[in-house]
Backbone atoms as SQL, in Angstrom:
CREATE TABLE atoms (id INTEGER PRIMARY KEY, chain TEXT, resi INTEGER, resn TEXT, atom TEXT, x REAL, y REAL, z REAL);
INSERT INTO atoms VALUES
  (1, 'A', 1, 'MET', 'N', 2.524, 3.518, -80.274),
  (2, 'A', 1, 'MET', 'CA', 2.985, 2.929, -81.514),
  (3, 'A', 1, 'MET', 'C', 2.953, 1.409, -81.355),
  (4, 'A', 2, 'PRO', 'N', 2.258, 0.704, -82.241),
  (5, 'A', 2, 'PRO', 'CA', 2.211, -0.758, -82.154),
  (6, 'A', 2, 'PRO', 'C', 3.612, -1.366, -82.249),
  (7, 'A', 3, 'PRO', 'N', 3.883, -2.404, -81.450),
  (8, 'A', 3, 'PRO', 'CA', 5.221, -3.023, -81.458),
  (9, 'A', 3, 'PRO', 'C', 5.673, -3.470, -82.850),
  (10, 'A', 4, 'ARG', 'N', 4.775, -3.984, -83.681),
  (11, 'A', 4, 'ARG', 'CA', 5.184, -4.458, -85.013),
  (12, 'A', 4, 'ARG', 'C', 5.629, -3.303, -85.902),
  (13, 'A', 5, 'VAL', 'N', 5.056, -2.121, -85.704),
  (14, 'A', 5, 'VAL', 'CA', 5.477, -0.947, -86.467),
  (15, 'A', 5, 'VAL', 'C', 6.886, -0.545, -86.024),
  (16, 'A', 6, 'LEU', 'N', 7.119, -0.552, -84.714),
  (17, 'A', 6, 'LEU', 'CA', 8.454, -0.223, -84.211),
  (18, 'A', 6, 'LEU', 'C', 9.487, -1.250, -84.670),
  (19, 'A', 7, 'GLU', 'N', 9.095, -2.524, -84.734),
  (20, 'A', 7, 'GLU', 'CA', 9.994, -3.565, -85.242),
  (21, 'A', 7, 'GLU', 'C', 10.351, -3.295, -86.703),
  (22, 'A', 8, 'ALA', 'N', 9.371, -2.923, -87.506),
  (23, 'A', 8, 'ALA', 'CA', 9.625, -2.624, -88.926),
  (24, 'A', 8, 'ALA', 'C', 10.563, -1.432, -89.049),
  (25, 'A', 9, 'LYS', 'N', 10.333, -0.410, -88.247),
  (26, 'A', 9, 'LYS', 'CA', 11.188, 0.779, -88.260),
  (27, 'A', 9, 'LYS', 'C', 12.626, 0.402, -87.903),
  (28, 'A', 10, 'ALA', 'N', 12.793, -0.357, -86.832),
  (29, 'A', 10, 'ALA', 'CA', 14.137, -0.752, -86.387),
  (30, 'A', 10, 'ALA', 'C', 14.853, -1.582, -87.454),
  (31, 'A', 11, 'ARG', 'N', 14.133, -2.483, -88.092),
  (32, 'A', 11, 'ARG', 'CA', 14.761, -3.318, -89.118),
  (33, 'A', 11, 'ARG', 'C', 15.200, -2.497, -90.319),
  (34, 'A', 12, 'LEU', 'N', 14.353, -1.575, -90.748),
  (35, 'A', 12, 'LEU', 'CA', 14.725, -0.711, -91.870),
  (36, 'A', 12, 'LEU', 'C', 15.972, 0.099, -91.531),
  (37, 'A', 13, 'GLU', 'N', 16.039, 0.608, -90.302),
  (38, 'A', 13, 'GLU', 'CA', 17.212, 1.385, -89.889),
  (39, 'A', 13, 'GLU', 'C', 18.463, 0.506, -89.825),
  (40, 'A', 14, 'ARG', 'N', 18.326, -0.738, -89.336),
  (41, 'A', 14, 'ARG', 'CA', 19.473, -1.661, -89.299),
  (42, 'A', 14, 'ARG', 'C', 19.997, -1.944, -90.700),
  (43, 'A', 15, 'GLU', 'N', 19.107, -1.916, -91.681),
  (44, 'A', 15, 'GLU', 'CA', 19.501, -2.176, -93.063),
  (45, 'A', 15, 'GLU', 'C', 20.018, -0.919, -93.761),
  (46, 'A', 16, 'GLY', 'N', 20.137, 0.171, -93.008),
  (47, 'A', 16, 'GLY', 'CA', 20.742, 1.381, -93.539),
  (48, 'A', 16, 'GLY', 'C', 19.780, 2.431, -94.074),
  (49, 'A', 17, 'HIS', 'N', 18.482, 2.227, -93.906),
  (50, 'A', 17, 'HIS', 'CA', 17.504, 3.196, -94.380),
  (51, 'A', 17, 'HIS', 'C', 17.279, 4.277, -93.329),
  (52, 'A', 18, 'ARG', 'N', 17.067, 5.488, -93.788),
  (53, 'A', 18, 'ARG', 'CA', 16.684, 6.579, -92.886),
  (54, 'A', 18, 'ARG', 'C', 15.163, 6.548, -92.789),
  (55, 'A', 19, 'VAL', 'N', 14.656, 6.493, -91.569),
  (56, 'A', 19, 'VAL', 'CA', 13.217, 6.399, -91.339),
  (57, 'A', 19, 'VAL', 'C', 12.738, 7.656, -90.624),
  (58, 'A', 20, 'PHE', 'N', 11.732, 8.284, -91.187),
  (59, 'A', 20, 'PHE', 'CA', 11.096, 9.452, -90.562),
  (60, 'A', 20, 'PHE', 'C', 9.691, 9.016, -90.188),
  (61, 'A', 21, 'TYR', 'N', 9.341, 9.169, -88.912),
  (62, 'A', 21, 'TYR', 'CA', 7.987, 8.822, -88.501),
  (63, 'A', 21, 'TYR', 'C', 7.506, 9.843, -87.488),
  (64, 'A', 22, 'GLY', 'N', 6.286, 9.679, -87.021),
  (65, 'A', 22, 'GLY', 'CA', 5.631, 10.680, -86.193),
  (66, 'A', 22, 'GLY', 'C', 6.451, 11.283, -85.077),
  (67, 'A', 23, 'LYS', 'N', 7.235, 10.473, -84.395),
  (68, 'A', 23, 'LYS', 'CA', 8.018, 10.985, -83.263),
  (69, 'A', 23, 'LYS', 'C', 9.207, 11.836, -83.707),
  (70, 'A', 24, 'ASP', 'N', 9.493, 11.855, -85.005),
  (71, 'A', 24, 'ASP', 'CA', 10.591, 12.681, -85.515),
  (72, 'A', 24, 'ASP', 'C', 10.167, 14.124, -85.768),
  (73, 'A', 25, 'VAL', 'N', 8.889, 14.395, -85.679),
  (74, 'A', 25, 'VAL', 'CA', 8.393, 15.761, -85.863),
  (75, 'A', 25, 'VAL', 'C', 8.795, 16.571, -84.634),
  (76, 'A', 26, 'SER', 'N', 9.354, 17.743, -84.859),
  (77, 'A', 26, 'SER', 'CA', 9.830, 18.586, -83.768),
  (78, 'A', 26, 'SER', 'C', 8.720, 19.486, -83.223),
  (79, 'A', 27, 'ALA', 'N', 8.422, 19.334, -81.957),
  (80, 'A', 27, 'ALA', 'CA', 7.433, 20.193, -81.303),
  (81, 'A', 27, 'ALA', 'C', 7.993, 21.597, -81.101),
  (82, 'A', 28, 'LEU', 'N', 9.301, 21.748, -81.156),
  (83, 'A', 28, 'LEU', 'CA', 9.942, 23.047, -80.932),
  (84, 'A', 28, 'LEU', 'C', 10.051, 23.875, -82.206),
  (85, 'A', 29, 'SER', 'N', 9.757, 23.265, -83.328),
  (86, 'A', 29, 'SER', 'CA', 9.857, 23.963, -84.604),
  (87, 'A', 29, 'SER', 'C', 8.749, 24.998, -84.748),
  (88, 'A', 30, 'SER', 'N', 9.050, 26.077, -85.463),
  (89, 'A', 30, 'SER', 'CA', 8.022, 27.079, -85.755),
  (90, 'A', 30, 'SER', 'C', 7.082, 26.578, -86.855),
  (91, 'A', 31, 'GLU', 'N', 7.497, 25.511, -87.510),
  (92, 'A', 31, 'GLU', 'CA', 6.703, 24.916, -88.584),
  (93, 'A', 31, 'GLU', 'C', 5.759, 23.858, -87.991),
  (94, 'A', 32, 'SER', 'N', 4.535, 23.779, -88.491),
  (95, 'A', 32, 'SER', 'CA', 3.565, 22.826, -87.968),
  (96, 'A', 32, 'SER', 'C', 4.032, 21.391, -88.196),
  (97, 'A', 33, 'TRP', 'N', 3.524, 20.471, -87.365),
  (98, 'A', 33, 'TRP', 'CA', 3.871, 19.057, -87.525),
  (99, 'A', 33, 'TRP', 'C', 3.500, 18.587, -88.925),
  (100, 'A', 34, 'ARG', 'N', 2.367, 19.061, -89.437),
  (101, 'A', 34, 'ARG', 'CA', 1.884, 18.617, -90.739),
  (102, 'A', 34, 'ARG', 'C', 2.862, 19.023, -91.850),
  (103, 'A', 35, 'LYS', 'N', 3.343, 20.269, -91.808),
  (104, 'A', 35, 'LYS', 'CA', 4.295, 20.728, -92.829),
  (105, 'A', 35, 'LYS', 'C', 5.595, 19.934, -92.743),
  (106, 'A', 36, 'GLN', 'N', 6.061, 19.657, -91.517),
  (107, 'A', 36, 'GLN', 'CA', 7.279, 18.869, -91.356),
  (108, 'A', 36, 'GLN', 'C', 7.098, 17.475, -91.957),
  (109, 'A', 37, 'TRP', 'N', 5.963, 16.856, -91.659),
  (110, 'A', 37, 'TRP', 'CA', 5.710, 15.500, -92.160),
  (111, 'A', 37, 'TRP', 'C', 5.581, 15.498, -93.680),
  (112, 'A', 38, 'MET', 'N', 4.835, 16.459, -94.217),
  (113, 'A', 38, 'MET', 'CA', 4.612, 16.502, -95.667),
  (114, 'A', 38, 'MET', 'C', 5.926, 16.734, -96.414),
  (115, 'A', 39, 'ARG', 'N', 6.801, 17.571, -95.860),
  (116, 'A', 39, 'ARG', 'CA', 8.093, 17.812, -96.505),
  (117, 'A', 39, 'ARG', 'C', 8.914, 16.524, -96.524),
  (118, 'A', 40, 'ALA', 'N', 8.948, 15.825, -95.392),
  (119, 'A', 40, 'ALA', 'CA', 9.680, 14.554, -95.328),
  (120, 'A', 40, 'ALA', 'C', 9.065, 13.547, -96.301),
  (121, 'A', 41, 'SER', 'N', 7.753, 13.520, -96.383),
  (122, 'A', 41, 'SER', 'CA', 7.055, 12.608, -97.288),
  (123, 'A', 41, 'SER', 'C', 7.403, 12.904, -98.742),
  (124, 'A', 42, 'ASP', 'N', 7.461, 14.184, -99.081),
  (125, 'A', 42, 'ASP', 'CA', 7.779, 14.582, -100.455),
  (126, 'A', 42, 'ASP', 'C', 9.174, 14.135, -100.886),
  (127, 'A', 43, 'HIS', 'N', 10.089, 14.010, -99.920),
  (128, 'A', 43, 'HIS', 'CA', 11.465, 13.638, -100.233),
  (129, 'A', 43, 'HIS', 'C', 11.754, 12.156, -100.010),
  (130, 'A', 44, 'ALA', 'N', 10.765, 11.414, -99.568),
  (131, 'A', 44, 'ALA', 'CA', 10.972, 9.998, -99.254),
  (132, 'A', 44, 'ALA', 'C', 11.035, 9.144, -100.515),
  (133, 'A', 45, 'ALA', 'N', 11.889, 8.151, -100.487),
  (134, 'A', 45, 'ALA', 'CA', 11.931, 7.180, -101.582),
  (135, 'A', 45, 'ALA', 'C', 10.695, 6.286, -101.520),
  (136, 'A', 46, 'LEU', 'N', 10.212, 6.026, -100.315),
  (137, 'A', 46, 'LEU', 'CA', 9.042, 5.183, -100.116),
  (138, 'A', 46, 'LEU', 'C', 8.323, 5.621, -98.852),
  (139, 'A', 47, 'ARG', 'N', 7.020, 5.685, -98.928),
  (140, 'A', 47, 'ARG', 'CA', 6.196, 6.022, -97.768),
  (141, 'A', 47, 'ARG', 'C', 5.416, 4.769, -97.390),
  (142, 'A', 48, 'VAL', 'N', 5.532, 4.345, -96.127),
  (143, 'A', 48, 'VAL', 'CA', 4.849, 3.150, -95.642),
  (144, 'A', 48, 'VAL', 'C', 3.752, 3.582, -94.667),
  (145, 'A', 49, 'ASN', 'N', 2.535, 3.152, -94.951),
  (146, 'A', 49, 'ASN', 'CA', 1.398, 3.442, -94.073),
  (147, 'A', 49, 'ASN', 'C', 0.935, 2.137, -93.434),
  (148, 'A', 50, 'PHE', 'N', 0.837, 2.123, -92.113),
  (149, 'A', 50, 'PHE', 'CA', 0.339, 0.959, -91.390),
  (150, 'A', 50, 'PHE', 'C', -1.134, 1.214, -91.099),
  (151, 'A', 51, 'LEU', 'N', -2.004, 0.592, -91.882),
  (152, 'A', 51, 'LEU', 'CA', -3.436, 0.857, -91.831),
  (153, 'A', 51, 'LEU', 'C', -4.129, 0.033, -90.751),
  (154, 'A', 52, 'SER', 'N', -5.146, 0.658, -90.137),
  (155, 'A', 52, 'SER', 'CA', -5.938, 0.013, -89.095),
  (156, 'A', 52, 'SER', 'C', -7.233, 0.798, -88.951),
  (157, 'A', 53, 'PRO', 'N', -8.201, 0.275, -88.190),
  (158, 'A', 53, 'PRO', 'CA', -9.401, 1.068, -87.924),
  (159, 'A', 53, 'PRO', 'C', -9.062, 2.414, -87.259),
  (160, 'A', 54, 'ALA', 'N', -8.083, 2.418, -86.360),
  (161, 'A', 54, 'ALA', 'CA', -7.679, 3.675, -85.705),
  (162, 'A', 54, 'ALA', 'C', -7.128, 4.666, -86.733),
  (163, 'A', 55, 'TYR', 'N', -6.410, 4.168, -87.726),
  (164, 'A', 55, 'TYR', 'CA', -5.870, 5.002, -88.794),
  (165, 'A', 55, 'TYR', 'C', -7.019, 5.678, -89.537),
  (166, 'A', 56, 'LEU', 'N', -8.070, 4.916, -89.846),
  (167, 'A', 56, 'LEU', 'CA', -9.226, 5.482, -90.556),
  (168, 'A', 56, 'LEU', 'C', -9.974, 6.514, -89.718),
  (169, 'A', 57, 'ARG', 'N', -9.894, 6.392, -88.408),
  (170, 'A', 57, 'ARG', 'CA', -10.573, 7.346, -87.513),
  (171, 'A', 57, 'ARG', 'C', -9.763, 8.637, -87.336),
  (172, 'A', 58, 'SER', 'N', -8.487, 8.597, -87.654),
  (173, 'A', 58, 'SER', 'CA', -7.587, 9.725, -87.418),
  (174, 'A', 58, 'SER', 'C', -7.570, 10.700, -88.595),
  (175, 'A', 59, 'GLN', 'N', -7.924, 11.960, -88.337),
  (176, 'A', 59, 'GLN', 'CA', -7.872, 12.957, -89.402),
  (177, 'A', 59, 'GLN', 'C', -6.440, 13.178, -89.864),
  (178, 'A', 60, 'ALA', 'N', -5.485, 13.159, -88.933),
  (179, 'A', 60, 'ALA', 'CA', -4.086, 13.353, -89.311),
  (180, 'A', 60, 'ALA', 'C', -3.613, 12.232, -90.240),
  (181, 'A', 61, 'CYS', 'N', -3.924, 10.991, -89.897),
  (182, 'A', 61, 'CYS', 'CA', -3.512, 9.859, -90.739),
  (183, 'A', 61, 'CYS', 'C', -4.187, 9.916, -92.103),
  (184, 'A', 62, 'SER', 'N', -5.455, 10.252, -92.099),
  (185, 'A', 62, 'SER', 'CA', -6.187, 10.339, -93.358),
  (186, 'A', 62, 'SER', 'C', -5.584, 11.416, -94.265),
  (187, 'A', 63, 'SER', 'N', -5.228, 12.538, -93.678),
  (188, 'A', 63, 'SER', 'CA', -4.594, 13.615, -94.453),
  (189, 'A', 63, 'SER', 'C', -3.252, 13.168, -95.014),
  (190, 'A', 64, 'GLU', 'N', -2.475, 12.453, -94.199),
  (191, 'A', 64, 'GLU', 'CA', -1.188, 11.951, -94.652),
  (192, 'A', 64, 'GLU', 'C', -1.361, 10.997, -95.828),
  (193, 'A', 65, 'TRP', 'N', -2.320, 10.073, -95.729),
  (194, 'A', 65, 'TRP', 'CA', -2.543, 9.076, -96.781),
  (195, 'A', 65, 'TRP', 'C', -2.939, 9.756, -98.085),
  (196, 'A', 66, 'ASN', 'N', -3.700, 10.828, -97.996),
  (197, 'A', 66, 'ASN', 'CA', -4.202, 11.517, -99.183),
  (198, 'A', 66, 'ASN', 'C', -3.269, 12.601, -99.705),
  (199, 'A', 67, 'HIS', 'N', -2.119, 12.787, -99.051),
  (200, 'A', 67, 'HIS', 'CA', -1.140, 13.758, -99.532),
  (201, 'A', 67, 'HIS', 'C', -0.688, 13.317, -100.924),
  (202, 'A', 68, 'PRO', 'N', -0.573, 14.251, -101.866),
  (203, 'A', 68, 'PRO', 'CA', -0.169, 13.867, -103.230),
  (204, 'A', 68, 'PRO', 'C', 1.087, 12.996, -103.205),
  (205, 'A', 69, 'LYS', 'N', 1.032, 11.949, -103.996),
  (206, 'A', 69, 'LYS', 'CA', 2.139, 11.001, -104.012),
  (207, 'A', 69, 'LYS', 'C', 2.365, 10.506, -105.433),
  (208, 'A', 70, 'GLU', 'N', 3.592, 10.152, -105.703),
  (209, 'A', 70, 'GLU', 'CA', 3.912, 9.592, -107.015),
  (210, 'A', 70, 'GLU', 'C', 3.575, 8.109, -107.012),
  (211, 'A', 71, 'ALA', 'N', 3.194, 7.599, -108.140),
  (212, 'A', 71, 'ALA', 'CA', 2.891, 6.172, -108.268),
  (213, 'A', 71, 'ALA', 'C', 4.102, 5.352, -107.849),
  (214, 'A', 72, 'GLY', 'N', 3.849, 4.323, -107.079),
  (215, 'A', 72, 'GLY', 'CA', 4.921, 3.430, -106.669),
  (216, 'A', 72, 'GLY', 'C', 5.691, 3.880, -105.452),
  (217, 'A', 73, 'ARG', 'N', 5.381, 5.026, -104.910),
  (218, 'A', 73, 'ARG', 'CA', 6.128, 5.526, -103.755),
  (219, 'A', 73, 'ARG', 'C', 5.432, 5.237, -102.434),
  (220, 'A', 74, 'GLN', 'N', 4.346, 4.526, -102.451),
  (221, 'A', 74, 'GLN', 'CA', 3.595, 4.284, -101.229),
  (222, 'A', 74, 'GLN', 'C', 3.346, 2.794, -101.053),
  (223, 'A', 75, 'LEU', 'N', 3.549, 2.321, -99.844),
  (224, 'A', 75, 'LEU', 'CA', 3.267, 0.936, -99.496),
  (225, 'A', 75, 'LEU', 'C', 2.306, 0.955, -98.320),
  (226, 'A', 76, 'ASN', 'N', 1.148, 0.341, -98.504),
  (227, 'A', 76, 'ASN', 'CA', 0.153, 0.271, -97.441),
  (228, 'A', 76, 'ASN', 'C', 0.170, -1.129, -96.843),
  (229, 'A', 77, 'VAL', 'N', 0.274, -1.192, -95.524),
  (230, 'A', 77, 'VAL', 'CA', 0.371, -2.455, -94.820),
  (231, 'A', 77, 'VAL', 'C', -0.753, -2.520, -93.794),
  (232, 'A', 78, 'ILE', 'N', -1.462, -3.650, -93.783),
  (233, 'A', 78, 'ILE', 'CA', -2.482, -3.878, -92.758),
  (234, 'A', 78, 'ILE', 'C', -1.940, -4.950, -91.830),
  (235, 'A', 79, 'LEU', 'N', -1.565, -4.555, -90.609),
  (236, 'A', 79, 'LEU', 'CA', -1.085, -5.517, -89.626),
  (237, 'A', 79, 'LEU', 'C', -2.291, -6.222, -89.018),
  (238, 'A', 80, 'GLY', 'N', -2.234, -7.521, -88.916),
  (239, 'A', 80, 'GLY', 'CA', -3.351, -8.261, -88.349),
  (240, 'A', 80, 'GLY', 'C', -4.151, -9.008, -89.398),
  (241, 'A', 81, 'GLY', 'N', -3.767, -8.886, -90.654),
  (242, 'A', 81, 'GLY', 'CA', -4.359, -9.666, -91.714),
  (243, 'A', 81, 'GLY', 'C', -5.800, -9.366, -92.051),
  (244, 'A', 82, 'SER', 'N', -6.497, -10.401, -92.546),
  (245, 'A', 82, 'SER', 'CA', -7.844, -10.213, -93.080),
  (246, 'A', 82, 'SER', 'C', -8.850, -9.785, -92.021),
  (247, 'A', 83, 'GLY', 'N', -8.627, -10.172, -90.759),
  (248, 'A', 83, 'GLY', 'CA', -9.545, -9.748, -89.697),
  (249, 'A', 83, 'GLY', 'C', -9.554, -8.236, -89.521),
  (250, 'A', 84, 'VAL', 'N', -8.377, -7.634, -89.542),
  (251, 'A', 84, 'VAL', 'CA', -8.275, -6.173, -89.417),
  (252, 'A', 84, 'VAL', 'C', -8.817, -5.511, -90.679),
  (253, 'A', 85, 'ARG', 'N', -8.546, -6.103, -91.845),
  (254, 'A', 85, 'ARG', 'CA', -9.088, -5.564, -93.106),
  (255, 'A', 85, 'ARG', 'C', -10.613, -5.555, -93.047),
  (256, 'A', 86, 'GLU', 'N', -11.213, -6.640, -92.599),
  (257, 'A', 86, 'GLU', 'CA', -12.680, -6.703, -92.497),
  (258, 'A', 86, 'GLU', 'C', -13.204, -5.681, -91.494),
  (259, 'A', 87, 'GLU', 'N', -12.488, -5.498, -90.385),
  (260, 'A', 87, 'GLU', 'CA', -12.884, -4.488, -89.393),
  (261, 'A', 87, 'GLU', 'C', -12.839, -3.088, -90.009),
  (262, 'A', 88, 'MET', 'N', -11.817, -2.825, -90.820),
  (263, 'A', 88, 'MET', 'CA', -11.718, -1.530, -91.504),
  (264, 'A', 88, 'MET', 'C', -12.895, -1.347, -92.458),
  (265, 'A', 89, 'LEU', 'N', -13.212, -2.390, -93.228),
  (266, 'A', 89, 'LEU', 'CA', -14.288, -2.289, -94.207),
  (267, 'A', 89, 'LEU', 'C', -15.657, -2.137, -93.561),
  (268, 'A', 90, 'SER', 'N', -15.810, -2.630, -92.349),
  (269, 'A', 90, 'SER', 'CA', -17.113, -2.537, -91.684),
  (270, 'A', 90, 'SER', 'C', -17.268, -1.257, -90.861),
  (271, 'A', 91, 'LEU', 'N', -16.228, -0.449, -90.794),
  (272, 'A', 91, 'LEU', 'CA', -16.275, 0.793, -90.023),
  (273, 'A', 91, 'LEU', 'C', -17.295, 1.749, -90.640),
  (274, 'A', 92, 'PRO', 'N', -18.295, 2.191, -89.862),
  (275, 'A', 92, 'PRO', 'CA', -19.301, 3.104, -90.415),
  (276, 'A', 92, 'PRO', 'C', -18.689, 4.464, -90.782),
  (277, 'A', 93, 'LEU', 'N', -19.223, 5.075, -91.810),
  (278, 'A', 93, 'LEU', 'CA', -18.732, 6.359, -92.291),
  (279, 'A', 93, 'LEU', 'C', -18.664, 7.401, -91.176),
  (280, 'A', 94, 'GLU', 'N', -19.640, 7.409, -90.286),
  (281, 'A', 94, 'GLU', 'CA', -19.658, 8.420, -89.224),
  (282, 'A', 94, 'GLU', 'C', -18.525, 8.240, -88.211),
  (283, 'A', 95, 'GLU', 'N', -17.863, 7.097, -88.222),
  (284, 'A', 95, 'GLU', 'CA', -16.726, 6.882, -87.325),
  (285, 'A', 95, 'GLU', 'C', -15.390, 7.203, -87.990),
  (286, 'A', 96, 'MET', 'N', -15.405, 7.416, -89.297),
  (287, 'A', 96, 'MET', 'CA', -14.161, 7.677, -90.020),
  (288, 'A', 96, 'MET', 'C', -13.833, 9.173, -90.025),
  (289, 'A', 97, 'ALA', 'N', -12.562, 9.470, -90.234),
  (290, 'A', 97, 'ALA', 'CA', -12.129, 10.856, -90.351),
  (291, 'A', 97, 'ALA', 'C', -12.912, 11.537, -91.466),
  (292, 'A', 98, 'GLU', 'N', -13.207, 12.809, -91.269),
  (293, 'A', 98, 'GLU', 'CA', -14.059, 13.539, -92.213),
  (294, 'A', 98, 'GLU', 'C', -13.529, 13.605, -93.628),
  (295, 'A', 99, 'ARG', 'N', -12.250, 13.873, -93.785),
  (296, 'A', 99, 'ARG', 'CA', -11.718, 14.087, -95.120),
  (297, 'A', 99, 'ARG', 'C', -10.723, 12.991, -95.484),
  (298, 'A', 100, 'GLY', 'N', -11.155, 12.110, -96.363),
  (299, 'A', 100, 'GLY', 'CA', -10.215, 11.180, -96.944),
  (300, 'A', 100, 'GLY', 'C', -10.259, 9.735, -96.502),
  (301, 'A', 101, 'ALA', 'N', -10.767, 9.422, -95.328),
  (302, 'A', 101, 'ALA', 'CA', -10.751, 8.035, -94.871),
  (303, 'A', 101, 'ALA', 'C', -11.596, 7.147, -95.767),
  (304, 'A', 102, 'ASP', 'N', -12.643, 7.712, -96.341),
  (305, 'A', 102, 'ASP', 'CA', -13.485, 6.908, -97.231),
  (306, 'A', 102, 'ASP', 'C', -12.692, 6.438, -98.455),
  (307, 'A', 103, 'ALA', 'N', -11.726, 7.230, -98.922),
  (308, 'A', 103, 'ALA', 'CA', -10.887, 6.822, -100.060),
  (309, 'A', 103, 'ALA', 'C', -10.017, 5.628, -99.684),
  (310, 'A', 104, 'ILE', 'N', -9.519, 5.599, -98.467),
  (311, 'A', 104, 'ILE', 'CA', -8.717, 4.472, -98.006),
  (312, 'A', 104, 'ILE', 'C', -9.584, 3.218, -97.962),
  (313, 'A', 105, 'LYS', 'N', -10.767, 3.365, -97.426),
  (314, 'A', 105, 'LYS', 'CA', -11.679, 2.229, -97.309),
  (315, 'A', 105, 'LYS', 'C', -12.039, 1.679, -98.688),
  (316, 'A', 106, 'VAL', 'N', -12.330, 2.548, -99.626),
  (317, 'A', 106, 'VAL', 'CA', -12.682, 2.109, -100.986),
  (318, 'A', 106, 'VAL', 'C', -11.507, 1.361, -101.613),
  (319, 'A', 107, 'CYS', 'N', -10.298, 1.811, -101.375),
  (320, 'A', 107, 'CYS', 'CA', -9.110, 1.163, -101.922),
  (321, 'A', 107, 'CYS', 'C', -9.035, -0.294, -101.477),
  (322, 'A', 108, 'TYR', 'N', -9.454, -0.585, -100.268),
  (323, 'A', 108, 'TYR', 'CA', -9.370, -1.943, -99.756),
  (324, 'A', 108, 'TYR', 'C', -10.664, -2.729, -99.911),
  (325, 'A', 109, 'GLN', 'N', -11.723, -2.053, -100.270),
  (326, 'A', 109, 'GLN', 'CA', -12.977, -2.735, -100.568),
  (327, 'A', 109, 'GLN', 'C', -12.903, -3.320, -101.976),
  (328, 'A', 110, 'TYR', 'N', -12.264, -2.573, -102.862),
  (329, 'A', 110, 'TYR', 'CA', -12.096, -2.970, -104.252),
  (330, 'A', 110, 'TYR', 'C', -10.615, -2.968, -104.581),
  (331, 'A', 111, 'PRO', 'N', -9.851, -3.975, -104.131),
  (332, 'A', 111, 'PRO', 'CA', -8.404, -3.963, -104.286),
  (333, 'A', 111, 'PRO', 'C', -7.893, -3.835, -105.707),
  (334, 'A', 112, 'SER', 'N', -8.713, -4.116, -106.697),
  (335, 'A', 112, 'SER', 'CA', -8.232, -4.024, -108.080),
  (336, 'A', 112, 'SER', 'C', -8.234, -2.612, -108.617),
  (337, 'A', 113, 'LEU', 'N', -8.747, -1.644, -107.858),
  (338, 'A', 113, 'LEU', 'CA', -8.790, -0.250, -108.348),
  (339, 'A', 113, 'LEU', 'C', -7.407, 0.352, -108.381);
């Protein structure tokens, strides 16, 4: 987990917010990690995605980003600024997760969409 993501998580918790993230998924549960995450996402007031080239390569992250969401309930953050954004935009399709990463890339290629 990138240090800046952990810093954001800690700050939100200090301000009284309940934060659910990947490490909160129970490996001991009979329910899959994906179902646990999607249920938490469905009940979240806000879902924050920290986007990066690695995120676009991850099928799990891509699936999470494309999970049905209500307008205004998602905040996408690119840590590292325009350099990381350009790296994401230059990522070849064959390096991206099969289902959904292209939608993330298009969102940042044409920010007005």
